[in-house]
N, C-alpha and C positions, 0 to 999 in steps of 0.2 A: 577390532583385532581379528586378524586372519589366522586360522588354525589349519594345520594339515590333518586330514582325517586318516587315522591309523587303524581304527576298528570301526567299520561302517555302521551308519544308522540303519536299522532294519528296513529293508525295502528300498533303500537309496544307496546302493553300492556304487553308483556312478559319481557320487560326491567325493571329491578329492581335497577340496579346500572349502572351508566355511568361514563366514564372518559373524562374530559374536558381538552384539551391541546391547549394553545395559539400557533398560527403560526406566526402572526405578528400583527400590529395594527388593521388590518381589519378582518382577518380570524382566526378561531379556528377549531379544530376537536373535534368531539364527537363520542365516540364508546362505545359499550357494554363493561362494565368492566370485564365481565366473559368470553367473547368470542371475536373474531375479527369482527364479523358481528352482527348487522348492524353497519355502520359507516356513519356519517353525516358531511358535511362541513357547518360551521356556519359563519355568518358575523355579525360584530358589526353594528347595524342599524344606530347608531349615527354618524358613519363615512360617511354615505351616505346622510342622510336627518334629518330633525327635526322629532322626533318620540316620542310621548307620548301617554299614555293610562292609564286607571284605571285598577288596578289589582283587579279582583273580590274577594269578601270577602272569598269565599270558598278556593281560592288559597292562600290568605293571611294566613288563618288558617292552611291549609295543610303544608305550608312552614314555619309556625311560623314567619311570617314577622312582624317586628316592624319598627317604624319610623326611627331608626338608624341602621337597618340591612344593612350589606354590600351585595348589590345585583348587579348582572350583568344580562343584557338582550342580547340575541342573536336571530337571525333568521336563519332558514334553507335556504341554497342556493343550487341550482342545477347548478353545474359548466358546462359551455359550452366552446367551442373554436371558437372564441376568448373569453376571460374572460368577455368582455363587454356584451356578449349575455347571460351570466349567469342570472338566475332568482331567485328572493328573495321572500319568503313568509312572508309578513309583517302582515298578519291577524292572525297568530298563533305564537307569540313569545315564546321563552323559557326563563324562569326565574330561576336564580341560586342564592340561599342564601348561602353565604360563611360562615355565622356565625354558621350554623348547618349542612352544606354540604348536603342540599336538593335541588331538582329542580323539575320543572313541566312545562308543556306546557299550555298556555292560548289560547283559541280560542275566539277571539274577535267577537262581533256582527258586521257584515258588515254594517248594517244600521247605527250604531253609529260611525263607522270609514270608511266613504266612500273613503277616500284618501289612504287607505291601501289595496293593492291587494294581491292575493294569488300567483301571478307569475309576478312580475315586473322586467324588465330587468335593470341590473346595469347601462347600457349605459344611461338610462334616468336621472341618478343622477350625471353623470360626467360632469365636466366643459369642455366646448368645446373651 
């Protein structure tokens, strides 16, 4: 599915359209719809932990989010070997609105969300 980027991914302001593809229940891929690079691996945060935050009104307006909008949330993950050493950025989620095929990145205020880190290892959320 191709989404129009309304709030850019940090450091990638040139991205205007991205393609989201599911891999499994945990992971998805996100790539530039116009070229092969850049590409990101995403993770469903709800598969790892309890995860909730307020979407800022500016993002709600940009993505035209409504109460009944079909929304998905993902986080960028940096893959490592072994996979348990991979790190997730919980402080900057990606929001996808399937109703109008728009997306954007939210950068949460760290002081409001002290439990969300920028590079948390997946191993911290796995059952031992």
